[in-house]
C-alpha positions in Angstrom: 14.6 32.0 -34.9 15.8 28.6 -33.6 13.5 25.5 -34.7 12.1 23.4 -31.6 13.5 20.2 -32.6 9.7 17.5 -33.5 11.1 15.6 -29.6 10.7 19.0 -27.6 7.5 19.6 -29.7 6.0 16.2 -28.6 7.2 16.4 -24.9 5.8 18.9 -24.4 2.7 18.4 -25.7 2.1 15.2 -23.3 2.8 17.5 -20.5 0.1 19.9 -21.1 -2.1 16.7 -21.7 -0.8 15.8 -18.1 -1.3 19.4 -16.5 -4.6 19.6 -17.7 -5.8 16.3 -16.9 -7.0 14.8 -20.7 -3.9 12.4 -19.1 -4.5 10.9 -16.2 -1.8 9.3 -13.2 -2.0 4.9 -14.1 -3.4 5.7 -17.6 -1.2 3.8 -20.4 0.2 5.9 -22.8 -0.5 4.2 -26.7 2.5 2.6 -28.4 6.0 4.2 -30.0 4.7 2.5 -33.0 0.9 3.7 -32.3 2.3 7.2 -31.5 5.1 7.6 -34.6 2.2 6.4 -36.9 -0.5 9.1 -35.2 2.2 12.2 -35.5 3.7 11.4 -38.4 6.9 10.7 -36.7 9.7 8.3 -36.3 9.8 6.4 -33.8 13.3 7.2 -32.6 11.7 11.1 -32.5 8.6 9.6 -30.0 11.4 6.9 -28.2 14.1 10.2 -27.1 10.7 12.7 -25.9 9.6 9.5 -23.6 12.5 8.6 -22.8 13.3 12.4 -21.8 9.3 12.1 -19.7 10.7 8.7 -18.1 14.2 9.9 -17.0 12.0 13.2 -15.6 9.4 10.7 -13.6 6.1 12.3 -15.5 6.0 8.7 -16.5 7.1 5.4 -16.0 7.4 2.3 -17.6 7.0 -1.5 -16.7 8.1 -4.0 -18.7 6.2 -6.1 -21.1 3.0 -3.5 -20.2 4.3 -0.2 -21.7 4.4 2.9 -21.0 1.8 5.0 -18.0 1.2 8.8 -16.6 2.9 9.2 -13.1 1.3 9.1 -10.2 1.4 13.5 -8.7 4.7 13.6 -6.3 4.8 15.1 -3.5 7.6 17.0 -2.5 9.9 17.9 0.3 11.4 21.1 -0.2 12.2 22.3 3.2 12.0 21.2 7.1 8.2 20.1 7.1 6.2 17.7 7.8 4.9 14.1 6.3 1.5 15.2 6.6 1.5 18.5 6.2 4.0 17.6 2.4 1.2 15.1 1.9 -1.8 17.5 2.3 -0.6 20.5 0.1 -0.8 18.1 -2.9 -4.5 17.6 -2.4 -4.2 14.1 -0.6 -5.0 12.3 2.6 -2.1 11.8 5.2 -2.4 8.6 7.0 0.2 6.6 9.9 0.6 3.0 10.7 2.8 2.3 13.3 3.5 -1.1 12.9 5.9 -1.5 16.1 7.0 0.3 18.5 9.9 -0.4 22.0 12.0 1.1 25.0 15.5 -0.1 24.8 18.9 0.8 24.1 19.4 1.9 20.2 21.7 0.4 17.8 25.3 1.3 18.4 25.7 3.7 15.2 22.3 5.3 16.6 23.3 6.6 19.8 26.0 8.0 18.7 24.0 10.3 16.3 21.7 11.5 19.0 24.9 11.8 21.8 23.2 9.5 24.1 25.0 7.8 27.3 26.1 4.4 27.5 23.3 2.2 28.5 20.9 5.7 26.8 17.8 4.2 25.9 15.1 5.7 23.2 11.5 5.6 21.8 12.2 2.3 19.1 9.0 3.0 16.1 8.1 1.4 12.4 5.7 3.5 11.2 3.9 3.3 7.3 3.1 6.7 6.4 0.7 7.0 3.8 -1.3 9.1 1.1 -4.9 8.1 0.5 -4.6 5.2 2.0 -1.2 4.5 -0.3 1.1 3.3 1.0 4.3 6.2 -0.2 6.7 6.1 2.9 8.4 3.3 5.8 10.1 4.9 8.4 12.3 4.0 12.0 12.7 6.4 14.6 14.3 6.8 17.4 14.0 9.1 19.7 15.3 10.1 23.3 13.4 9.5 26.4 14.2 12.5 27.7 13.1 14.6 24.3 9.4 13.1 24.8 9.2 11.9 28.3 5.1 9.7 28.3 5.7 9.2 24.8 3.1 6.4 23.6 2.7 4.1 20.5 -1.3 5.8 19.9 1.1 9.5 20.4 2.7 8.2 17.0 -0.4 7.4 14.7 -0.1 10.9 13.4 3.0 13.9 12.5 6.0 13.1 14.1 6.8 17.1 13.2 3.6 18.6 15.1 4.1 15.8 18.2 7.4 17.7 18.9 7.2 20.3 17.9 3.1 21.5 20.3 3.1 18.8 23.0 6.6 19.0 24.0 7.3 22.2 22.9 10.7 21.3 21.0 11.1 24.0 18.0 12.7 22.2 14.9 15.5 23.9 14.1 17.6 21.8 11.4 18.7 18.7 10.2 21.2 16.9 8.5 19.9 14.6 5.6 21.5 12.2 3.9 19.4 11.1 0.4 20.4 8.6 -1.7 19.0 5.7 -4.6 18.6 2.1 -4.4 16.5 -0.9 -5.4 13.7 -1.8 -2.7 14.1 -5.0 -0.3 12.2 -7.0 0.6 11.0 -5.2 3.9 10.4 -2.2 1.3 8.3 -5.0 -0.8 6.5 -5.5 1.8 5.2 -2.6 3.0 5.4 0.0 0.5 3.3 -2.6 -2.0 5.4 -2.1 -4.9 7.6 -5.4 -6.4 11.2 -6.1 -5.5 13.8 -4.1 -6.8 11.9 -1.1 -7.8 14.0 1.6 -7.0 13.3 3.6 -3.1 14.8 7.1 -1.6 16.3 6.3 1.3 16.7 9.0 3.8 19.3 9.3 6.7 17.9 12.3 9.1 19.2 13.4 12.6 17.0 16.7 13.4 18.0 19.4 15.9 15.8 21.3 17.4 16.2 25.9 17.2 18.3 25.3 20.6 20.7 22.6 19.7 19.1 19.4 21.0 19.5 16.4 18.9 15.6 15.4 18.8 14.9 11.9 17.2 16.9 10.0 14.2 14.9 8.7 11.3 15.6 6.2 8.3 12.8 6.8 5.6 12.3 4.4 2.2 10.3 6.6 0.0 8.6 5.4 -2.9 10.2 7.0 -6.3 7.2 7.4 -8.2 5.7 9.4 -5.9 8.4 11.7 -3.8 11.1 13.5 -4.5 13.3 15.7 -2.6 14.6 19.4 -3.7 18.0 20.7 -2.2 18.8 23.9 -2.9 23.0 23.8 -2.3 24.3 28.5 -2.4 27.9 29.6 -2.3 28.8 30.1 1.1 28.9 33.5 1.7 33.1 34.8 1.4 
């Protein structure tokens, strides 16, 4: 029987302690030296286990402070509202509308939404929260004909539910582009993270089941709290 590497045993032990609640989000782990002494292991073995857990998102490091247990991440697996995704992980969702206006969108947005010359959109800037913690800041552009009479107050909840329940557009698909970047000054302000923190940039275009282009969304997510799960399949022959 093949022997399990020691660092994997330590890695699994830490994961089990997190799963059981013995180690809680935000808790600082002992230093590499202390862990090595406690477990009778080399520092190299401990470092490898911790590094893999950091890479997997279970732990995170803060320079000069140590290694900590990550918060539970919300996972976006399919087309679902932010509010629904947050509730599934046991958090309470909330939305702060920071800006709302009507007017011509930027040229690239107008092209994506296939607006006619002079076409206008609702433009909203929102911060999405989970248990009062900022998770995402998003800018949304919605053509006027998609949601006639839309108000700022309408956007204090789930846009997904609003589009579906109030305006009768069933969301059928979304084209998303996901990339990593470092938090900008605006991200720092709205997400309460240090400037330069890794974040996820997600550009999405939503379509109805009937083929209408519904809205353009440009969001930045805290990578320590949110992740995207994507399935890529071989096309049918």
